[in-house]
TORMAR-994362 format. One record per atom (N, C-alpha, C): residue number from 1; atom name; x, y, z. Coordinates in nm, 2 decimals. Layout:
// residues N
(atom NUM; CA; (X; Y; Z));
...
***
This chain:
// residues 118
(atom 1; N; (-0.76; -1.30; 1.45));
(atom 1; CA; (-0.65; -1.14; 1.43));
(atom 1; C; (-0.54; -1.11; 1.39));
(atom 2; N; (-0.52; -1.04; 1.28));
(atom 2; CA; (-0.37; -0.99; 1.21));
(atom 2; C; (-0.40; -0.83; 1.23));
(atom 3; N; (-0.25; -0.80; 1.29));
(atom 3; CA; (-0.24; -0.67; 1.28));
(atom 3; C; (-0.16; -0.62; 1.21));
(atom 4; N; (-0.17; -0.48; 1.14));
(atom 4; CA; (-0.09; -0.43; 1.03));
(atom 4; C; (-0.08; -0.32; 1.05));
(atom 5; N; (0.09; -0.29; 1.09));
(atom 5; CA; (0.17; -0.15; 1.14));
(atom 5; C; (0.24; -0.08; 1.00));
(atom 6; N; (0.17; 0.07; 0.97));
(atom 6; CA; (0.27; 0.07; 0.86));
(atom 6; C; (0.33; 0.16; 0.87));
(atom 7; N; (0.41; 0.23; 0.83));
(atom 7; CA; (0.53; 0.35; 0.83));
(atom 7; C; (0.56; 0.39; 0.71));
(atom 8; N; (0.60; 0.56; 0.71));
(atom 8; CA; (0.67; 0.58; 0.54));
(atom 8; C; (0.62; 0.70; 0.52));
(atom 9; N; (0.48; 0.75; 0.55));
(atom 9; CA; (0.45; 0.81; 0.50));
(atom 9; C; (0.50; 0.99; 0.48));
(atom 10; N; (0.46; 1.12; 0.45));
(atom 10; CA; (0.51; 1.24; 0.47));
(atom 10; C; (0.52; 1.30; 0.38));
(atom 11; N; (0.58; 1.42; 0.41));
(atom 11; CA; (0.56; 1.50; 0.25));
(atom 11; C; (0.69; 1.51; 0.17));
(atom 12; N; (0.62; 1.56; 0.06));
(atom 12; CA; (0.73; 1.52; -0.04));
(atom 12; C; (0.72; 1.60; -0.17));
(atom 13; N; (0.80; 1.66; -0.21));
(atom 13; CA; (0.75; 1.76; -0.34));
(atom 13; C; (0.73; 1.67; -0.47));
(atom 14; N; (0.65; 1.75; -0.59));
(atom 14; CA; (0.65; 1.64; -0.70));
(atom 14; C; (0.77; 1.58; -0.77));
(atom 15; N; (0.74; 1.45; -0.82));
(atom 15; CA; (0.89; 1.41; -0.86));
(atom 15; C; (0.94; 1.35; -0.76));
(atom 16; N; (0.92; 1.37; -0.63));
(atom 16; CA; (1.04; 1.27; -0.53));
(atom 16; C; (0.95; 1.16; -0.55));
(atom 17; N; (1.02; 1.04; -0.41));
(atom 17; CA; (1.00; 0.94; -0.37));
(atom 17; C; (0.98; 0.88; -0.22));
(atom 18; N; (0.87; 0.81; -0.22));
(atom 18; CA; (0.88; 0.80; -0.12));
(atom 18; C; (0.85; 0.62; -0.08));
(atom 19; N; (0.86; 0.55; 0.04));
(atom 19; CA; (0.82; 0.44; 0.01));
(atom 19; C; (0.78; 0.36; 0.15));
(atom 20; N; (0.68; 0.35; 0.16));
(atom 20; CA; (0.61; 0.29; 0.24));
(atom 20; C; (0.63; 0.13; 0.33));
(atom 21; N; (0.59; 0.08; 0.44));
(atom 21; CA; (0.62; -0.06; 0.47));
(atom 21; C; (0.48; -0.01; 0.55));
(atom 22; N; (0.46; -0.19; 0.55));
(atom 22; CA; (0.35; -0.23; 0.64));
(atom 22; C; (0.38; -0.39; 0.67));
(atom 23; N; (0.39; -0.40; 0.84));
(atom 23; CA; (0.44; -0.56; 0.87));
(atom 23; C; (0.33; -0.58; 0.96));
(atom 24; N; (0.29; -0.74; 0.93));
(atom 24; CA; (0.16; -0.76; 0.98));
(atom 24; C; (0.21; -0.87; 1.10));
(atom 25; N; (0.15; -0.92; 1.13));
(atom 25; CA; (0.17; -0.97; 1.30));
(atom 25; C; (0.03; -1.03; 1.31));
(atom 26; N; (0.04; -1.15; 1.41));
(atom 26; CA; (-0.05; -1.22; 1.44));
(atom 26; C; (-0.11; -1.32; 1.41));
(atom 27; N; (-0.22; -1.39; 1.34));
(atom 27; CA; (-0.23; -1.48; 1.29));
(atom 27; C; (-0.22; -1.48; 1.14));
(atom 28; N; (-0.10; -1.44; 1.06));
(atom 28; CA; (-0.08; -1.43; 0.91));
(atom 28; C; (-0.11; -1.57; 0.85));
(atom 29; N; (-0.11; -1.65; 0.90));
(atom 29; CA; (-0.10; -1.76; 0.82));
(atom 29; C; (-0.24; -1.75; 0.75));
(atom 30; N; (-0.32; -1.68; 0.79));
(atom 30; CA; (-0.46; -1.66; 0.72));
(atom 30; C; (-0.47; -1.55; 0.60));
(atom 31; N; (-0.32; -1.52; 0.58));
(atom 31; CA; (-0.33; -1.41; 0.47));
(atom 31; C; (-0.22; -1.43; 0.30));
(atom 32; N; (-0.33; -1.42; 0.22));
(atom 32; CA; (-0.26; -1.42; 0.11));
(atom 32; C; (-0.22; -1.37; 0.03));
(atom 33; N; (-0.26; -1.22; 0.08));
(atom 33; CA; (-0.24; -1.11; -0.02));
(atom 33; C; (-0.23; -1.00; 0.09));
(atom 34; N; (-0.19; -0.90; 0.03));
(atom 34; CA; (-0.15; -0.79; 0.07));
(atom 34; C; (-0.14; -0.66; -0.01));
(atom 35; N; (-0.18; -0.55; 0.03));
(atom 35; CA; (-0.21; -0.42; -0.09));
(atom 35; C; (-0.24; -0.29; -0.03));
(atom 36; N; (-0.24; -0.18; -0.06));
(atom 36; CA; (-0.20; -0.09; -0.05));
(atom 36; C; (-0.35; 0.01; -0.07));
(atom 37; N; (-0.43; 0.06; -0.03));
(atom 37; CA; (-0.57; 0.13; -0.06));
(atom 37; C; (-0.52; 0.34; -0.06));
(atom 38; N; (-0.56; 0.37; -0.08));
(atom 38; CA; (-0.58; 0.54; -0.07));
(atom 38; C; (-0.68; 0.62; -0.10));
(atom 39; N; (-0.68; 0.70; -0.01));
(atom 39; CA; (-0.83; 0.75; -0.01));
(atom 39; C; (-0.80; 0.92; 0.00));
(atom 40; N; (-0.80; 0.99; -0.05));
(atom 40; CA; (-0.81; 1.14; -0.06));
(atom 40; C; (-0.94; 1.18; -0.07));
(atom 41; N; (-0.92; 1.32; 0.01));
(atom 41; CA; (-1.10; 1.40; 0.06));
(atom 41; C; (-1.21; 1.40; -0.04));
(atom 42; N; (-1.30; 1.35; 0.02));
(atom 42; CA; (-1.39; 1.38; -0.11));
(atom 42; C; (-1.41; 1.31; -0.19));
(atom 43; N; (-1.30; 1.17; -0.17));
(atom 43; CA; (-1.31; 1.06; -0.27));
(atom 43; C; (-1.35; 0.93; -0.24));
(atom 44; N; (-1.34; 0.79; -0.33));
(atom 44; CA; (-1.38; 0.65; -0.27));
(atom 44; C; (-1.23; 0.62; -0.23));
(atom 45; N; (-1.26; 0.54; -0.15));
(atom 45; CA; (-1.09; 0.45; -0.12));
(atom 45; C; (-1.08; 0.38; -0.20));
(atom 46; N; (-0.95; 0.36; -0.30));
(atom 46; CA; (-0.92; 0.28; -0.47));
(atom 46; C; (-0.79; 0.17; -0.36));
(atom 47; N; (-0.82; 0.10; -0.44));
(atom 47; CA; (-0.70; 0.00; -0.46));
(atom 47; C; (-0.58; 0.04; -0.54));
(atom 48; N; (-0.48; 0.07; -0.47));
(atom 48; CA; (-0.36; 0.13; -0.55));
(atom 48; C; (-0.28; 0.01; -0.63));
(atom 49; N; (-0.25; -0.10; -0.49));
(atom 49; CA; (-0.17; -0.18; -0.54));
(atom 49; C; (-0.16; -0.33; -0.47));
(atom 50; N; (-0.13; -0.42; -0.52));
(atom 50; CA; (-0.19; -0.57; -0.44));
(atom 50; C; (-0.03; -0.62; -0.47));
(atom 51; N; (-0.02; -0.74; -0.35));
(atom 51; CA; (0.09; -0.84; -0.43));
(atom 51; C; (0.03; -0.99; -0.31));
(atom 52; N; (0.01; -1.09; -0.40));
(atom 52; CA; (0.03; -1.24; -0.33));
(atom 52; C; (0.14; -1.29; -0.28));
(atom 53; N; (0.10; -1.39; -0.24));
(atom 53; CA; (0.22; -1.47; -0.16));
(atom 53; C; (0.31; -1.56; -0.23));
(atom 54; N; (0.27; -1.54; -0.39));
(atom 54; CA; (0.38; -1.60; -0.49));
(atom 54; C; (0.42; -1.46; -0.54));
(atom 55; N; (0.37; -1.39; -0.55));
(atom 55; CA; (0.47; -1.26; -0.61));
(atom 55; C; (0.38; -1.22; -0.72));
(atom 56; N; (0.27; -1.23; -0.77));
(atom 56; CA; (0.17; -1.17; -0.83));
(atom 56; C; (0.12; -1.07; -0.81));
(atom 57; N; (0.10; -0.94; -0.87));
(atom 57; CA; (0.08; -0.82; -0.86));
(atom 57; C; (-0.02; -0.77; -0.92));
(atom 58; N; (-0.06; -0.63; -0.88));
(atom 58; CA; (-0.20; -0.58; -0.93));
(atom 58; C; (-0.14; -0.43; -0.93));
(atom 59; N; (-0.17; -0.30; -1.03));
(atom 59; CA; (-0.19; -0.20; -1.01));
(atom 59; C; (-0.26; -0.10; -1.07));
(atom 60; N; (-0.35; 0.00; -1.00));
(atom 60; CA; (-0.42; 0.11; -1.04));
(atom 60; C; (-0.37; 0.13; -1.17));
(atom 61; N; (-0.41; 0.17; -1.31));
(atom 61; CA; (-0.36; 0.21; -1.42));
(atom 61; C; (-0.25; 0.36; -1.39));
(atom 62; N; (-0.33; 0.44; -1.28));
(atom 62; CA; (-0.25; 0.56; -1.27));
(atom 62; C; (-0.10; 0.55; -1.23));
(atom 63; N; (-0.08; 0.42; -1.15));
(atom 63; CA; (0.08; 0.44; -1.09));
(atom 63; C; (0.14; 0.33; -1.11));
(atom 64; N; (0.07; 0.25; -1.25));
(atom 64; CA; (0.18; 0.20; -1.36));
(atom 64; C; (0.30; 0.28; -1.37));
(atom 65; N; (0.43; 0.23; -1.35));
(atom 65; CA; (0.57; 0.24; -1.45));
(atom 65; C; (0.64; 0.33; -1.34));
(atom 66; N; (0.52; 0.36; -1.20));
(atom 66; CA; (0.58; 0.50; -1.09));
(atom 66; C; (0.57; 0.40; -1.00));
(atom 67; N; (0.51; 0.34; -0.90));
(atom 67; CA; (0.49; 0.26; -0.79));
(atom 67; C; (0.54; 0.12; -0.80));
(atom 68; N; (0.62; 0.04; -0.73));
(atom 68; CA; (0.64; -0.08; -0.73));
(atom 68; C; (0.62; -0.13; -0.57));
(atom 69; N; (0.51; -0.24; -0.58));
(atom 69; CA; (0.49; -0.30; -0.46));
(atom 69; C; (0.57; -0.45; -0.49));
(atom 70; N; (0.64; -0.45; -0.33));
(atom 70; CA; (0.72; -0.57; -0.29));
(atom 70; C; (0.68; -0.65; -0.21));
(atom 71; N; (0.71; -0.76; -0.11));
(atom 71; CA; (0.69; -0.86; -0.01));
(atom 71; C; (0.87; -0.94; 0.03));
(atom 72; N; (0.79; -0.92; 0.16));
(atom 72; CA; (0.92; -0.97; 0.26));
(atom 72; C; (0.88; -1.10; 0.34));
(atom 73; N; (0.88; -1.22; 0.25));
(atom 73; CA; (0.74; -1.33; 0.32));
(atom 73; C; (0.78; -1.34; 0.51));
(atom 74; N; (0.99; -1.34; 0.48));
(atom 74; CA; (1.04; -1.37; 0.59));
(atom 74; C; (0.99; -1.31; 0.67));
(atom 75; N; (0.96; -1.12; 0.66));
(atom 75; CA; (0.94; -1.04; 0.76));
(atom 75; C; (0.83; -1.04; 0.78));
(atom 76; N; (0.74; -1.12; 0.72));
(atom 76; CA; (0.56; -1.04; 0.68));
(atom 76; C; (0.54; -0.94; 0.64));
(atom 77; N; (0.59; -0.87; 0.58));
(atom 77; CA; (0.65; -0.70; 0.55));
(atom 77; C; (0.60; -0.70; 0.38));
(atom 78; N; (0.53; -0.62; 0.35));
(atom 78; CA; (0.52; -0.55; 0.19));
(atom 78; C; (0.58; -0.36; 0.18));
(atom 79; N; (0.62; -0.37; 0.09));
(atom 79; CA; (0.64; -0.27; 0.07));
(atom 79; C; (0.56; -0.17; -0.07));
(atom 80; N; (0.58; -0.01; -0.07));
(atom 80; CA; (0.57; 0.04; -0.21));
(atom 80; C; (0.65; 0.14; -0.22));
(atom 81; N; (0.73; 0.08; -0.31));
(atom 81; CA; (0.80; 0.23; -0.32));
(atom 81; C; (0.71; 0.29; -0.43));
(atom 82; N; (0.72; 0.43; -0.44));
(atom 82; CA; (0.62; 0.55; -0.55));
(atom 82; C; (0.74; 0.63; -0.54));
(atom 83; N; (0.76; 0.65; -0.68));
(atom 83; CA; (0.84; 0.73; -0.75));
(atom 83; C; (0.78; 0.81; -0.82));
(atom 84; N; (0.81; 0.92; -0.87));
(atom 84; CA; (0.80; 1.01; -0.97));
(atom 84; C; (0.63; 1.09; -0.92));
(atom 85; N; (0.63; 1.10; -0.77));
(atom 85; CA; (0.48; 1.14; -0.71));
(atom 85; C; (0.46; 1.29; -0.80));
(atom 86; N; (0.30; 1.24; -0.77));
(atom 86; CA; (0.25; 1.36; -0.80));
(atom 86; C; (0.13; 1.41; -0.79));
(atom 87; N; (0.08; 1.59; -0.74));
(atom 87; CA; (0.01; 1.59; -0.65));
(atom 87; C; (-0.10; 1.48; -0.64));
(atom 88; N; (-0.16; 1.46; -0.74));
(atom 88; CA; (-0.30; 1.37; -0.72));
(atom 88; C; (-0.27; 1.24; -0.62));
(atom 89; N; (-0.15; 1.24; -0.65));
(atom 89; CA; (-0.10; 1.06; -0.55));
(atom 89; C; (-0.15; 1.15; -0.37));
(atom 90; N; (-0.19; 1.24; -0.37));
(atom 90; CA; (-0.19; 1.26; -0.21));
(atom 90; C; (-0.30; 1.24; -0.15));
(atom 91; N; (-0.28; 1.16; -0.05));
(atom 91; CA; (-0.40; 1.06; -0.02));
(atom 91; C; (-0.35; 1.05; 0.10));
(atom 92; N; (-0.43; 0.93; 0.22));
(atom 92; CA; (-0.41; 0.85; 0.30));
(atom 92; C; (-0.42; 0.72; 0.26));
(atom 93; N; (-0.29; 0.65; 0.27));
(atom 93; CA; (-0.24; 0.53; 0.22));
(atom 93; C; (-0.27; 0.43; 0.35));
(atom 94; N; (-0.39; 0.31; 0.30));
(atom 94; CA; (-0.39; 0.19; 0.38));
(atom 94; C; (-0.36; 0.10; 0.36));
(atom 95; N; (-0.27; 0.00; 0.44));
(atom 95; CA; (-0.25; -0.14; 0.46));
(atom 95; C; (-0.38; -0.23; 0.47));
(atom 96; N; (-0.39; -0.30; 0.36));
(atom 96; CA; (-0.50; -0.36; 0.36));
(atom 96; C; (-0.42; -0.52; 0.30));
(atom 97; N; (-0.49; -0.66; 0.41));
(atom 97; CA; (-0.46; -0.77; 0.38));
(atom 97; C; (-0.59; -0.84; 0.40));
(atom 98; N; (-0.56; -0.97; 0.35));
(atom 98; CA; (-0.70; -1.08; 0.33));
(atom 98; C; (-0.62; -1.20; 0.24));
(atom 99; N; (-0.73; -1.28; 0.16));
(atom 99; CA; (-0.68; -1.43; 0.11));
(atom 99; C; (-0.69; -1.38; -0.03));
(atom 100; N; (-0.72; -1.28; -0.11));
(atom 100; CA; (-0.74; -1.32; -0.26));
(atom 100; C; (-0.72; -1.13; -0.29));
(atom 101; N; (-0.59; -1.15; -0.40));
(atom 101; CA; (-0.54; -1.09; -0.47));
(atom 101; C; (-0.62; -0.97; -0.49));
(atom 102; N; (-0.64; -0.84; -0.50));
(atom 102; CA; (-0.68; -0.78; -0.53));
(atom 102; C; (-0.82; -0.75; -0.49));
(atom 103; N; (-0.89; -0.80; -0.35));
(atom 103; CA; (-1.02; -0.80; -0.38));
(atom 103; C; (-0.97; -0.77; -0.17));
(atom 104; N; (-1.06; -0.65; -0.13));
(atom 104; CA; (-1.01; -0.59; 0.01));
(atom 104; C; (-1.05; -0.68; 0.08));
(atom 105; N; (-0.96; -0.72; 0.16));
(atom 105; CA; (-0.94; -0.78; 0.30));
(atom 105; C; (-1.03; -0.78; 0.45));
(atom 106; N; (-1.02; -0.83; 0.54));
(atom 106; CA; (-1.06; -0.78; 0.62));
(atom 106; C; (-1.00; -0.71; 0.72));
(atom 107; N; (-0.85; -0.67; 0.73));
(atom 107; CA; (-0.79; -0.64; 0.76));
(atom 107; C; (-0.69; -0.51; 0.71));
(atom 108; N; (-0.68; -0.42; 0.81));
(atom 108; CA; (-0.67; -0.24; 0.78));
(atom 108; C; (-0.54; -0.21; 0.86));
(atom 109; N; (-0.43; -0.15; 0.85));
(atom 109; CA; (-0.37; -0.03; 0.91));
(atom 109; C; (-0.42; 0.04; 0.96));
(atom 110; N; (-0.37; 0.18; 1.02));
(atom 110; CA; (-0.44; 0.27; 1.03));
(atom 110; C; (-0.45; 0.40; 0.99));
(atom 111; N; (-0.37; 0.36; 0.86));
(atom 111; CA; (-0.32; 0.50; 0.79));
(atom 111; C; (-0.24; 0.56; 0.80));
(atom 112; N; (-0.16; 0.62; 0.67));
(atom 112; CA; (-0.06; 0.65; 0.66));
(atom 112; C; (-0.07; 0.78; 0.55));
(atom 113; N; (-0.04; 0.94; 0.64));
(atom 113; CA; (-0.07; 1.02; 0.54));
(atom 113; C; (0.06; 1.10; 0.45));
(atom 114; N; (0.01; 1.06; 0.27));
(atom 114; CA; (0.11; 1.13; 0.18));
(atom 114; C; (0.06; 1.22; 0.09));
(atom 115; N; (0.17; 1.33; 0.13));
(atom 115; CA; (0.17; 1.46; 0.09));
(atom 115; C; (0.21; 1.54; -0.05));
(atom 116; N; (0.15; 1.53; -0.19));
(atom 116; CA; (0.28; 1.55; -0.28));
(atom 116; C; (0.24; 1.71; -0.28));
(atom 117; N; (0.30; 1.84; -0.26));
(atom 117; CA; (0.37; 1.89; -0.31));
(atom 117; C; (0.39; 1.97; -0.49));
(atom 118; N; (0.30; 2.06; -0.52));
(atom 118; CA; (0.37; 2.09; -0.63));
(atom 118; C; (0.46; 2.20; -0.65));
***
């Protein structure tokens, strides 16, 4: 089993920044890819960004140029730096871990709320 612990959500004004962190523990040898999904009220959960152990990344078009994903393999932690935040970025953000970049893995964090006010 893999446990994911998220931190870093909160309330920010439009144009501001937040950094999310997700630390993995447990059977981490089975993990190759980690990523962030988000779910806004009334909407489906969508992939925001993902990164694999080699450093290859994926981003949804709406966050390209504003969000940056990174990974510290020594700490088994993935980060999502979110800049130039917009009200439409408001959602619960979930950390996800699995084997394949860009595909939903079997492990999820508890979610962290990000609220961007206009």
